[in-house]
Structures are given as C-alpha cells and as structure tokens.
N, CA, C and O atoms as a GROMACS GRO file, in nm:
protein
  576
    1MET      N    1   7.333  12.269   9.590
    1MET     CA    2   7.412  12.349   9.672
    1MET      C    3   7.437  12.500   9.766
    1MET      O    4   7.510  12.537   9.858
    2VAL      N    5   7.337  12.553   9.687
    2VAL     CA    6   7.288  12.680   9.816
    2VAL      C    7   7.233  12.634   9.936
    2VAL      O    8   7.272  12.691  10.039
    3TYR      N    9   7.137  12.526   9.948
    3TYR     CA   10   7.101  12.474  10.056
    3TYR      C   11   7.230  12.414  10.150
    3TYR      O   12   7.225  12.438  10.271
    4GLU      N   13   7.309  12.360  10.114
    4GLU     CA   14   7.431  12.320  10.181
    4GLU      C   15   7.470  12.429  10.236
    4GLU      O   16   7.449  12.462  10.353
    5PHE      N   17   7.542  12.504  10.137
    5PHE     CA   18   7.622  12.640  10.212
    5PHE      C   19   7.556  12.651  10.328
    5PHE      O   20   7.613  12.605  10.427
    6ASN      N   21   7.424  12.715  10.345
    6ASN     CA   22   7.360  12.795  10.423
    6ASN      C   23   7.310  12.718  10.527
    6ASN      O   24   7.279  12.782  10.628
    7HIS      N   25   7.292  12.574  10.531
    7HIS     CA   26   7.212  12.469  10.627
    7HIS      C   27   7.348  12.405  10.661
    7HIS      O   28   7.394  12.324  10.580
    8MET      N   29   7.418  12.434  10.776
    8MET     CA   30   7.515  12.342  10.809
    8MET      C   31   7.439  12.269  10.936
    8MET      O   32   7.357  12.335  11.000
    9GLU      N   33   7.465  12.146  10.968
    9GLU     CA   34   7.402  12.078  11.050
    9GLU      C   35   7.548  12.072  11.169
    9GLU      O   36   7.662  12.032  11.142
   10VAL      N   37   7.506  12.118  11.284
   10VAL     CA   38   7.584  12.140  11.442
   10VAL      C   39   7.571  12.063  11.548
   10VAL      O   40   7.480  12.095  11.625
   11VAL      N   41   7.644  11.956  11.580
   11VAL     CA   42   7.615  11.860  11.653
   11VAL      C   43   7.724  11.887  11.777
   11VAL      O   44   7.847  11.882  11.767
   12VAL      N   45   7.645  11.917  11.894
   12VAL     CA   46   7.723  11.983  12.016
   12VAL      C   47   7.689  11.860  12.109
   12VAL      O   48   7.582  11.818  12.152
   13GLU      N   49   7.837  11.814  12.124
   13GLU     CA   50   7.826  11.708  12.204
   13GLU      C   51   7.876  11.744  12.363
   13GLU      O   52   7.997  11.767  12.370
   14SER      N   53   7.818  11.750  12.467
   14SER     CA   54   7.786  11.741  12.615
   14SER      C   55   7.945  11.667  12.668
   14SER      O   56   7.987  11.558  12.629
   15PRO      N   57   7.992  11.730  12.734
   15PRO     CA   58   8.139  11.655  12.801
   15PRO      C   59   8.093  11.513  12.878
   15PRO      O   60   8.006  11.478  12.957
   16ARG      N   61   8.187  11.463  12.820
   16ARG     CA   62   8.135  11.322  12.883
   16ARG      C   63   8.250  11.286  13.066
   16ARG      O   64   8.214  11.202  13.148
   17ILE      N   65   8.368  11.366  13.083
   17ILE     CA   66   8.395  11.402  13.179
   17ILE      C   67   8.372  11.513  13.271
   17ILE      O   68   8.325  11.625  13.249
   18LEU      N   69   8.414  11.459  13.379
   18LEU     CA   70   8.441  11.610  13.500
   18LEU      C   71   8.545  11.693  13.429
   18LEU      O   72   8.510  11.793  13.366
   19ALA      N   73   8.652  11.662  13.435
   19ALA     CA   74   8.805  11.756  13.437
   19ALA      C   75   8.884  11.632  13.419
   19ALA      O   76   8.854  11.520  13.460
   20SER      N   77   9.032  11.681  13.325
   20SER     CA   78   9.141  11.627  13.347
   20SER      C   79   9.237  11.711  13.392
   20SER      O   80   9.275  11.807  13.325
   21PHE      N   81   9.290  11.678  13.524
   21PHE     CA   82   9.338  11.767  13.599
   21PHE      C   83   9.528  11.674  13.588
   21PHE      O   84   9.562  11.556  13.586
   22THR      N   85   9.599  11.797  13.583
   22THR     CA   86   9.718  11.718  13.613
   22THR      C   87   9.731  11.657  13.696
   22THR      O   88   9.623  11.632  13.749
   23THR      N   89   9.854  11.591  13.768
   23THR     CA   90   9.917  11.492  13.879
   23THR      C   91   9.905  11.601  14.021
   23THR      O   92   9.842  11.595  14.126
   24GLU      N   93   9.979  11.677  13.977
   24GLU     CA   94   9.989  11.791  14.098
   24GLU      C   95   9.866  11.822  14.166
   24GLU      O   96   9.844  11.810  14.286
   25GLN      N   97   9.762  11.876  14.047
   25GLN     CA   98   9.603  11.937  14.074
   25GLN      C   99   9.543  11.845  14.141
   25GLN      O  100   9.503  11.872  14.254
   26ILE      N  101   9.519  11.696  14.079
   26ILE     CA  102   9.516  11.581  14.154
   26ILE      C  103   9.542  11.554  14.292
   26ILE      O  104   9.457  11.498  14.361
   27ARG      N  105   9.641  11.583  14.334
   27ARG     CA  106   9.732  11.552  14.473
   27ARG      C  107   9.671  11.655  14.532
   27ARG      O  108   9.614  11.623  14.637
   28LEU      N  109   9.661  11.791  14.497
   28LEU     CA  110   9.599  11.935  14.615
   28LEU      C  111   9.430  11.876  14.622
   28LEU      O  112   9.357  11.888  14.721
   29ILE      N  113   9.402  11.830  14.530
   29ILE     CA  114   9.195  11.831  14.597
   29ILE      C  115   9.225  11.722  14.652
   29ILE      O  116   9.180  11.723  14.767
   30THR      N  117   9.297  11.596  14.621
   30THR     CA  118   9.298  11.428  14.752
   30THR      C  119   9.317  11.484  14.836
   30THR      O  120   9.220  11.485  14.912
   31LYS      N  121   9.438  11.566  14.885
   31LYS     CA  122   9.473  11.617  15.019
   31LYS      C  123   9.386  11.707  15.107
   31LYS      O  124   9.363  11.692  15.227
   32PHE      N  125   9.316  11.856  14.979
   32PHE     CA  126   9.192  11.869  15.077
   32PHE      C  127   9.113  11.837  15.087
   32PHE      O  128   9.046  11.891  15.175
   33ALA      N  129   9.049  11.726  15.008
   33ALA     CA  130   8.916  11.634  15.020
   33ALA      C  131   8.949  11.556  15.160
   33ALA      O  132   8.864  11.539  15.248
   34ASN      N  133   9.091  11.509  15.170
   34ASN     CA  134   9.104  11.401  15.287
   34ASN      C  135   9.088  11.464  15.413
   34ASN      O  136   9.011  11.426  15.502
   35GLU      N  137   9.175  11.579  15.416
   35GLU     CA  138   9.187  11.684  15.545
   35GLU      C  139   9.041  11.772  15.532
   35GLU      O  140   9.038  11.866  15.612
   36SER      N  141   8.942  11.761  15.462
   36SER     CA  142   8.804  11.798  15.520
   36SER      C  143   8.732  11.725  15.586
   36SER      O  144   8.664  11.756  15.684
   37ASN      N  145   8.745  11.596  15.523
   37ASN     CA  146   8.700  11.471  15.527
   37ASN      C  147   8.548  11.445  15.466
   37ASN      O  148   8.441  11.409  15.516
   38PHE      N  149   8.588  11.477  15.351
   38PHE     CA  150   8.450  11.471  15.257
   38PHE      C  151   8.410  11.295  15.268
   38PHE      O  152   8.298  11.248  15.290
   39PHE      N  153   8.481  11.253  15.254
   39PHE     CA  154   8.454  11.104  15.238
   39PHE      C  155   8.453  11.003  15.399
   39PHE      O  156   8.520  11.016  15.502
   40VAL      N  157   8.355  10.913  15.366
   40VAL     CA  158   8.391  10.823  15.504
   40VAL      C  159   8.533  10.757  15.485
   40VAL      O  160   8.608  10.748  15.583
   41ASP      N  161   8.572  10.711  15.365
   41ASP     CA  162   8.711  10.669  15.421
   41ASP      C  163   8.820  10.727  15.292
   41ASP      O  164   8.817  10.714  15.170
   42GLY      N  165   8.880  10.771  15.352
   42GLY     CA  166   9.015  10.878  15.300
   42GLY      C  167   9.058  10.797  15.144
   42GLY      O  168   9.091  10.678  15.132
   43ILE      N  169   9.050  10.878  15.058
   43ILE     CA  170   9.047  10.836  14.933
   43ILE      C  171   9.222  10.878  14.857
   43ILE      O  172   9.282  10.979  14.891
   44ASP      N  173   9.252  10.823  14.800
   44ASP     CA  174   9.401  10.800  14.729
   44ASP      C  175   9.384  10.892  14.567
   44ASP      O  176   9.283  10.917  14.502
   45GLU      N  177   9.530  10.924  14.543
   45GLU     CA  178   9.477  11.007  14.456
   45GLU      C  179   9.426  10.973  14.307
   45GLU      O  180   9.385  11.057  14.228
   46GLU      N  181   9.439  10.820  14.281
   46GLU     CA  182   9.397  10.749  14.134
   46GLU      C  183   9.294  10.746  14.201
   46GLU      O  184   9.242  10.802  14.104
   47THR      N  185   9.174  10.731  14.304
   47THR     CA  186   9.069  10.730  14.276
   47THR      C  187   8.981  10.848  14.257
   47THR      O  188   8.875  10.845  14.194
   48MET      N  189   9.053  10.998  14.342
   48MET     CA  190   9.026  11.089  14.303
   48MET      C  191   9.045  11.127  14.150
   48MET      O  192   8.961  11.208  14.111
   49ASP      N  193   9.132  11.089  14.060
   49ASP     CA  194   9.120  11.107  13.900
   49ASP      C  195   9.031  11.009  13.862
   49ASP      O  196   8.976  11.039  13.756
   50GLY      N  197   8.997  10.909  13.906
   50GLY     CA  198   8.894  10.842  13.833
   50GLY      C  199   8.717  10.890  13.862
   50GLY      O  200   8.614  10.858  13.802
   51PHE      N  201   8.746  10.993  14.000
   51PHE     CA  202   8.595  11.047  14.012
   51PHE      C  203   8.597  11.168  13.882
   51PHE      O  204   8.493  11.193  13.821
   52PHE      N  205   8.718  11.232  13.852
   52PHE     CA  206   8.661  11.373  13.767
   52PHE      C  207   8.673  11.299  13.625
   52PHE      O  208   8.622  11.365  13.535
   53LYS      N  209   8.732  11.173  13.582
   53LYS     CA  210   8.731  11.126  13.464
   53LYS      C  211   8.589  11.007  13.438
   53LYS      O  212   8.555  10.926  13.352
   54CYS      N  213   8.540  11.056  13.564
   54CYS     CA  214   8.380  10.956  13.560
   54CYS      C  215   8.423  10.784  13.538
   54CYS      O  216   8.358  10.708  13.465
   55GLU      N  217   8.518  10.751  13.602
   55GLU     CA  218   8.583  10.605  13.527
   55GLU      C  219   8.597  10.534  13.688
   55GLU      O  220   8.690  10.459  13.715
   56LEU      N  221   8.474  10.576  13.804
   56LEU     CA  222   8.502  10.475  13.955
   56LEU      C  223   8.424  10.368  13.936
   56LEU      O  224   8.327  10.388  13.863
   57ASP      N  225   8.440  10.252  13.984
   57ASP     CA  226   8.349  10.095  14.019
   57ASP      C  227   8.268  10.098  14.048
   57ASP      O  228   8.165  10.053  13.997
   58GLU      N  229   8.305  10.220  14.257
   58GLU     CA  230   8.216  10.214  14.285
   58GLU      C  231   8.183  10.361  14.363
   58GLU      O  232   8.275  10.434  14.401
   59SER      N  233   8.063  10.389  14.380
   59SER     CA  234   8.010  10.571  14.442
   59SER      C  235   8.116  10.580  14.553
   59SER      O  236   8.161  10.480  14.609
   60LEU      N  237   8.162  10.744  14.590
   60LEU     CA  238   8.234  10.743  14.704
   60LEU      C  239   8.115  10.770  14.795
   60LEU      O  240   8.005  10.822  14.776
   61VAL      N  241   8.166  10.724  14.886
   61VAL     CA  242   8.039  10.746  14.970
   61VAL      C  243   8.099  10.905  15.084
   61VAL      O  244   8.207  10.928  15.138
   62VAL      N  245   7.946  10.998  15.078
   62VAL     CA  246   8.012  11.149  15.108
   62VAL      C  247   7.993  11.153  15.248
   62VAL      O  248   7.871  11.151  15.264
   63VAL      N  249   8.052  11.159  15.363
   63VAL     CA  250   8.004  11.267  15.501
   63VAL      C  251   7.912  11.373  15.491
   63VAL      O  252   7.807  11.383  15.556
   64ASN      N  253   7.957  11.453  15.406
   64ASN     CA  254   7.886  11.565  15.416
   64ASN      C  255   7.870  11.622  15.275
   64ASN      O  256   7.968  11.672  15.221
   65MET      N  257   7.742  11.616  15.206
   65MET     CA  258   7.763  11.668  15.081
   65MET      C  259   7.732  11.791  15.069
   65MET      O  260   7.676  11.811  14.961
   66ARG      N  261   7.748  11.925  15.161
   66ARG     CA  262   7.762  12.001  15.111
   66ARG      C  263   7.870  12.064  15.071
   66ARG      O  264   7.882  12.137  14.973
   67GLN      N  265   7.995  12.018  15.194
   67GLN     CA  266   8.100  12.036  15.145
   67GLN      C  267   8.181  12.008  15.011
   67GLN      O  268   8.253  12.084  14.946
   68VAL      N  269   8.143  11.848  14.984
   68VAL     CA  270   8.122  11.836  14.849
   68VAL      C  271   8.102  11.924  14.723
   68VAL      O  272   8.196  11.976  14.662
   69LEU      N  273   7.950  11.939  14.683
   69LEU     CA  274   7.886  12.080  14.672
   69LEU      C  275   7.977  12.219  14.622
   69LEU      O  276   7.993  12.269  14.510
   70GLN      N  277   8.028  12.256  14.753
   70GLN     CA  278   8.067  12.334  14.724
   70GLN      C  279   8.173  12.389  14.672
   70GLN      O  280   8.191  12.502  14.628
   71LEU      N  281   8.299  12.227  14.689
   71LEU     CA  282   8.405  12.241  14.610
   71LEU      C  283   8.368  12.255  14.408
   71LEU      O  284   8.411  12.336  14.326
   72LEU      N  285   8.270  12.130  14.390
   72LEU     CA  286   8.239  12.115  14.264
   72LEU      C  287   8.210  12.281  14.233
   72LEU      O  288   8.288  12.358  14.178
   73TYR      N  289   8.110  12.303  14.271
   73TYR     CA  290   8.026  12.421  14.224
   73TYR      C  291   8.152  12.527  14.212
   73TYR      O  292   8.172  12.572  14.099
   74ALA      N  293   8.257  12.581  14.342
   74ALA     CA  294   8.364  12.690  14.336
   74ALA      C  295   8.431  12.632  14.181
   74ALA      O  296   8.457  12.721  14.099
   75LEU      N  297   8.458  12.490  14.142
   75LEU     CA  298   8.493  12.453  14.032
   75LEU      C  299   8.452  12.510  13.914
   75LEU      O  300   8.515  12.556  13.818
   76SER      N  301   8.318  12.497  13.942
   76SER     CA  302   8.209  12.495  13.787
   76SER      C  303   8.214  12.635  13.795
   76SER      O  304   8.276  12.660  13.691
   77ILE      N  305   8.190  12.749  13.850
   77ILE     CA  306   8.253  12.888  13.879
   77ILE      C  307   8.381  12.914  13.818
   77ILE      O  308   8.384  13.002  13.731
   78GLU      N  309   8.513  12.838  13.858
   78GLU     CA  310   8.635  12.887  13.782
   78GLU      C  311   8.643  12.799  13.644
   78GLU      O  312   8.748  12.764  13.590
   79LYS      N  313   8.488  12.765  13.592
   79LYS     CA  314   8.496  12.695  13.450
   79LYS      C  315   8.625  12.578  13.444
   79LYS      O  316   8.696  12.570  13.344
   80MET      N  317   8.643  12.500  13.548
   80MET     CA  318   8.725  12.388  13.540
   80MET      C  319   8.679  12.265  13.519
   80MET      O  320   8.754  12.175  13.481
   81ILE      N  321   8.489  12.238  13.552
   81ILE     CA  322   8.429  12.181  13.531
   81ILE      C  323   8.313  12.206  13.453
   81ILE      O  324   8.253  12.313  13.444
   82PRO      N  325   8.284  12.095  13.397
   82PRO     CA  326   8.132  12.160  13.283
   82PRO      C  327   8.039  12.192  13.328
   82PRO      O  328   8.011  12.145  13.439
   83HIS      N  329   7.972  12.261  13.280
   83HIS     CA  330   7.798  12.280  13.282
   83HIS      C  331   7.726  12.182  13.307
   83HIS      O  332   7.620  12.220  13.357
   84ASN      N  333   7.735  12.048  13.295
   84ASN     CA  334   7.687  11.982  13.285
   84ASN      C  335   7.751  11.862  13.416
   84ASN      O  336   7.727  11.742  13.402
   85TRP      N  337   7.824  11.909  13.527
   85TRP     CA  338   7.820  11.839  13.613
   85TRP      C  339   7.762  11.770  13.683
   85TRP      O  340   7.796  11.656  13.717
   86VAL      N  341   7.641  11.843  13.721
   86VAL     CA  342   7.508  11.770  13.818
   86VAL      C  343   7.506  11.660  13.728
   86VAL      O  344   7.549  11.560  13.786
   87SER      N  345   7.476  11.637  13.620
   87SER     CA  346   7.404  11.538  13.511
   87SER      C  347   7.558  11.405  13.533
   87SER      O  348   7.532  11.288  13.558
   88LEU      N  349   7.669  11.441  13.522
   88LEU     CA  350   7.758  11.361  13.498
   88LEU      C  351   7.784  11.277  13.628
   88LEU      O  352   7.822  11.160  13.635
   89ILE      N  353   7.755  11.361  13.726
   89ILE     CA  354   7.749  11.281  13.861
   89ILE      C  355   7.666  11.185  13.887
   89ILE      O  356   7.688  11.073  13.935
   90ALA      N  357   7.544  11.247  13.844
   90ALA     CA  358   7.383  11.173  13.890
   90ALA      C  359   7.452  11.056  13.808
   90ALA      O  360   7.509  10.961  13.861
   91ASP      N  361   7.435  11.083  13.614
   91ASP     CA  362   7.461  10.957  13.523
   91ASP      C  363   7.551  10.853  13.607
   91ASP      O  364   7.502  10.744  13.638
   92ASN      N  365   7.689  10.887  13.646
   92ASN     CA  366   7.783  10.807  13.619
   92ASN      C  367   7.780  10.723  13.800
   92ASN      O  368   7.850  10.631  13.843
   93GLN      N  369   7.674  10.801  13.866
   93GLN     CA  370   7.667  10.749  14.001
   93GLN      C  371   7.784  10.744  14.101
   93GLN      O  372   7.806  10.642  14.166
   94LEU      N  373   7.868  10.866  14.114
   94LEU     CA  374   8.018  10.917  14.156
   94LEU      C  375   7.966  10.952  14.308
   94LEU      O  376   8.064  10.995  14.369
   95LEU      N  377   7.869  10.950  14.380
   95LEU     CA  378   7.860  11.036  14.515
   95LEU      C  379   7.717  10.960  14.592
   95LEU      O  380   7.606  10.996  14.554
   96THR      N  381   7.729  10.859  14.695
   96THR     CA  382   7.668  10.805  14.769
   96THR      C  383   7.639  10.896  14.882
   96THR      O  384   7.713  10.869  14.977
   97PRO      N  385   7.550  11.004  14.910
   97PRO     CA  386   7.555  11.043  15.089
   97PRO      C  387   7.570  10.882  15.187
   97PRO      O  388   7.542  10.763  15.172
   98LYS      N  389   7.611  10.943  15.257
   98LYS     CA  390   7.621  10.841  15.380
   98LYS      C  391   7.499  10.798  15.459
   98LYS      O  392   7.478  10.693  15.519
   99SER      N  393   7.421  10.911  15.441
   99SER     CA  394   7.250  10.940  15.528
   99SER      C  395   7.154  10.816  15.439
   99SER      O  396   7.086  10.726  15.489
  100THR      N  397   7.172  10.842  15.312
  100THR     CA  398   7.098  10.762  15.236
  100THR      C  399   7.148  10.614  15.199
  100THR      O  400   7.078  10.513  15.200
  101GLY      N  401   7.266  10.624  15.170
  101GLY     CA  402   7.322  10.511  15.137
  101GLY      C  403   7.262  10.459  14.984
  101GLY      O  404   7.232  10.344  14.952
  102LYS      N  405   7.253  10.600  14.889
  102LYS     CA  406   7.213  10.552  14.758
  102LYS      C  407   7.278  10.618  14.691
  102LYS      O  408   7.307  10.727  14.741
  103ALA      N  409   7.335  10.589  14.544
  103ALA     CA  410   7.392  10.765  14.457
  103ALA      C  411   7.283  10.863  14.458
  103ALA      O  412   7.161  10.849  14.465
  104SER      N  413   7.350  10.954  14.450
  104SER     CA  414   7.276  11.046  14.438
  104SER      C  415   7.193  11.077  14.271
  104SER      O  416   7.245  11.038  14.166
  105LYS      N  417   7.087  11.137  14.276
  105LYS     CA  418   6.990  11.128  14.172
  105LYS      C  419   7.006  11.278  14.154
  105LYS      O  420   7.030  11.353  14.249
  106ARG      N  421   6.990  11.325  14.005
  106ARG     CA  422   7.031  11.466  13.966
  106ARG      C  423   6.920  11.544  14.030
  106ARG      O  424   6.962  11.644  14.089
  107GLY      N  425   6.794  11.527  14.034
  107GLY     CA  426   6.712  11.618  14.107
  107GLY      C  427   6.743  11.642  14.256
  107GLY      O  428   6.725  11.750  14.312
  108ALA      N  429   6.789  11.534  14.314
  108ALA     CA  430   6.852  11.543  14.501
  108ALA      C  431   6.981  11.674  14.470
  108ALA      O  432   6.983  11.781  14.531
  109ILE      N  433   7.062  11.642  14.381
  109ILE     CA  434   7.178  11.699  14.361
  109ILE      C  435   7.142  11.862  14.336
  109ILE      O  436   7.197  11.960  14.385
  110SER      N  437   7.028  11.854  14.242
  110SER     CA  438   7.006  12.009  14.203
  110SER      C  439   6.957  12.092  14.335
  110SER      O  440   7.004  12.201  14.366
  111SER      N  441   6.844  12.016  14.417
  111SER     CA  442   6.755  12.059  14.518
  111SER      C  443   6.854  12.096  14.626
  111SER      O  444   6.854  12.207  14.678
  112ARG      N  445   6.939  11.997  14.660
  112ARG     CA  446   7.051  12.055  14.738
  112ARG      C  447   7.162  12.147  14.701
  112ARG      O  448   7.242  12.167  14.792
  113LEU      N  449   7.182  12.201  14.599
  113LEU     CA  450   7.213  12.330  14.542
  113LEU      C  451   7.162  12.428  14.562
  113LEU      O  452   7.220  12.521  14.618
  114SER      N  453   7.019  12.433  14.515
  114SER     CA  454   6.904  12.531  14.568
  114SER      C  455   6.917  12.607  14.711
  114SER      O  456   6.930  12.717  14.766
  115GLU      N  457   6.905  12.462  14.731
  115GLU     CA  458   6.874  12.520  14.888
  115GLU      C  459   7.017  12.615  14.956
  115GLU      O  460   7.021  12.724  15.013
  116LEU      N  461   7.124  12.518  14.922
  116LEU     CA  462   7.245  12.570  14.987
  116LEU      C  463   7.285  12.734  14.945
  116LEU      O  464   7.336  12.814  15.024
  117LYS      N  465   7.245  12.766  14.784
  117LYS     CA  466   7.236  12.885  14.773
  117LYS      C  467   7.162  12.989  14.799
  117LYS      O  468   7.192  13.109  14.801
  118SER      N  469   7.023  12.915  14.827
  118SER     CA  470   6.959  13.026  14.907
  118SER      C  471   6.978  13.054  15.055
  118SER      O  472   6.929  13.145  15.123
  119SER      N  473   7.073  12.939  15.094
  119SER     CA  474   7.083  13.002  15.272
  119SER      C  475   7.125  13.119  15.300
  119SER      O  476   7.129  13.212  15.220
  120SER      N  477   7.152  13.121  15.390
  120SER     CA  478   7.174  13.267  15.467
  120SER      C  479   7.331  13.237  15.473
  120SER      O  480   7.394  13.343  15.471
  121ALA      N  481   7.410  13.125  15.481
  121ALA     CA  482   7.544  13.141  15.489
  121ALA      C  483   7.617  13.144  15.311
  121ALA      O  484   7.550  13.120  15.211
  122LYS      N  485   7.746  13.175  15.310
  122LYS     CA  486   7.794  13.227  15.135
  122LYS      C  487   7.790  13.097  15.108
  122LYS      O  488   7.795  13.020  15.204
  123PHE      N  489   7.782  13.059  15.012
  123PHE     CA  490   7.788  12.912  14.922
  123PHE      C  491   7.820  13.007  14.782
  123PHE      O  492   7.772  13.109  14.732
  124PRO      N  493   7.961  12.879  14.744
  124PRO     CA  494   8.051  12.820  14.819
  124PRO      C  495   8.095  12.935  14.898
  124PRO      O  496   8.068  13.055  14.890
  125SER      N  497   8.174  12.862  14.984
  125SER     CA  498   8.236  12.981  15.133
  125SER      C  499   8.414  12.977  15.005
  125SER      O  500   8.462  12.917  14.908
  126GLY      N  501   8.447  13.100  15.116
  126GLY     CA  502   8.555  13.160  15.034
  126GLY      C  503   8.698  13.016  15.068
  126GLY      O  504   8.817  13.027  15.039
  127GLU      N  505   8.659  12.946  15.106
  127GLU     CA  506   8.801  12.900  15.131
  127GLU      C  507   8.780  12.791  14.971
  127GLU      O  508   8.884  12.765  14.911
  128PHE      N  509   8.656  12.739  14.918
  128PHE     CA  510   8.630  12.680  14.858
  128PHE      C  511   8.682  12.734  14.697
  128PHE      O  512   8.731  12.679  14.599
  129LEU      N  513   8.639  12.873  14.732
  129LEU     CA  514   8.647  12.960  14.600
  129LEU      C  515   8.784  12.993  14.567
  129LEU      O  516   8.822  13.014  14.452
  130ASP      N  517   8.875  12.997  14.692
  130ASP     CA  518   9.014  13.055  14.727
  130ASP      C  519   9.129  12.893  14.634
  130ASP      O  520   9.220  12.887  14.551
  131PHE      N  521   9.056  12.805  14.708
  131PHE     CA  522   9.116  12.652  14.639
  131PHE      C  523   9.100  12.648  14.516
  131PHE      O  524   9.200  12.650  14.443
  132ALA      N  525   8.961  12.641  14.459
  132ALA     CA  526   8.958  12.671  14.326
  132ALA      C  527   9.038  12.771  14.224
  132ALA      O  528   9.080  12.740  14.113
  133LYS      N  529   9.047  12.885  14.282
  133LYS     CA  530   9.141  12.986  14.215
  133LYS      C  531   9.248  12.920  14.245
  133LYS      O  532   9.333  12.963  14.167
  134GLN      N  533   9.299  12.838  14.314
  134GLN     CA  534   9.477  12.790  14.290
  134GLN      C  535   9.426  12.726  14.247
  134GLN      O  536   9.469  12.755  14.135
  135LEU      N  537   9.343  12.630  14.222
  135LEU     CA  538   9.419  12.496  14.131
  135LEU      C  539   9.387  12.572  14.004
  135LEU      O  540   9.393  12.471  13.934
  136LYS      N  541   9.362  12.650  13.932
  136LYS     CA  542   9.298  12.733  13.803
  136LYS      C  543   9.455  12.790  13.781
  136LYS      O  544   9.512  12.764  13.675
  137ARG      N  545   9.519  12.866  13.882
  137ARG     CA  546   9.642  12.899  13.881
  137ARG      C  547   9.762  12.819  13.857
  137ARG      O  548   9.869  12.876  13.834
  138LYS      N  549   9.751  12.673  13.860
  138LYS     CA  550   9.832  12.579  13.879
  138LYS      C  551   9.778  12.519  13.719
  138LYS      O  552   9.841  12.413  13.708
  139ILE      N  553   9.714  12.532  13.623
  139ILE     CA  554   9.688  12.508  13.494
  139ILE      C  555   9.777  12.641  13.433
  139ILE      O  556   9.857  12.619  13.343
  140SER      N  557   9.762  12.766  13.480
  140SER     CA  558   9.797  12.842  13.357
  140SER      C  559   9.955  12.805  13.399
  140SER      O  560  10.026  12.790  13.300
  141LEU      N  561  10.027  12.786  13.534
  141LEU     CA  562  10.160  12.800  13.578
  141LEU      C  563  10.238  12.630  13.442
  141LEU      O  564  10.343  12.632  13.379
  142HIS      N  565  10.164  12.551  13.444
  142HIS     CA  566  10.203  12.416  13.410
  142HIS      C  567  10.089  12.377  13.308
  142HIS      O  568   9.994  12.306  13.342
  143PRO      N  569  10.104  12.422  13.198
  143PRO     CA  570  10.045  12.371  13.064
  143PRO      C  571  10.023  12.228  13.007
  143PRO      O  572  10.118  12.218  12.930
  144PRO      N  573   9.971  12.141  13.003
  144PRO     CA  574   9.938  11.978  13.039
  144PRO      C  575  10.067  11.983  12.901
  144PRO      O  576  10.112  11.878  12.854
   0.00000   0.00000   0.00000
C-alpha cells in the first residue's frame, strides 16, 4: 500500500493537433495566409481549420516555407500551438515545399528553423509576432 501511494505512474501524452482556433481566428489566419501568398493555391477556412486539427487529406503546397515557419514559430512563442508542432506537421504530412514536391520531414523543418534563427534577419519578424499576439488577444476576448 505504501508503494502505491508513493509511486504513481504518470503518463504524459503529446498533443495530437496543432490547435483548435475559433471561427474568427481561423478566418484571420486564412486571410493572412492568402494575402501573404503562403500556398500555391489560395485556401479556404475549412482547409485552414483542417490544417490546425491535423485532418488534411492532402498536404498544402508551400510557396515560401520561411513565411509559414515564421507564423508557426510565432504561434509557438505565444503558446498557441504545442511544443511538438514540428513533429505534428511532419508526422501528418501537412506541408509540402513547392521546390521539392515532397512532404516536409521533421529533420528538414528543424534544419530550416535553425538556419532561419541563426540568420541575420530577425526571426520571426515583427509582422508575424504582432499577428500571433493579435490572435492570442482574440482568445482572451472570446473564450470558447
């Protein structure tokens, strides 16, 4: 009995989705992504919601991975997506760079992030940080 009391087994599960945003937040993210030309084809709100819930049937083809990673990294800084977001994107084959035509793997995403963080340009840029903060304020203003 003493053993059971002093030795509790803890199981920590990693998140299985990137985020569950409100309809308004998804609308804002979709608009931002389309205006910034993140993807080869413009995407709709349903697709963006599916991306964050890791429920896409097909990978999104990315024009400029740097921009997409800036947004995702800014969201992670604001703790709006989980710490394992790179793994979730790779494991669910959510992003495919236009240049390679193949879904990004964990190592490729991590390498690109390291490269971007060590570059002389600010990463993520203020535009992306400001956008993530704006989204976070939408959470606190409109609880689910």
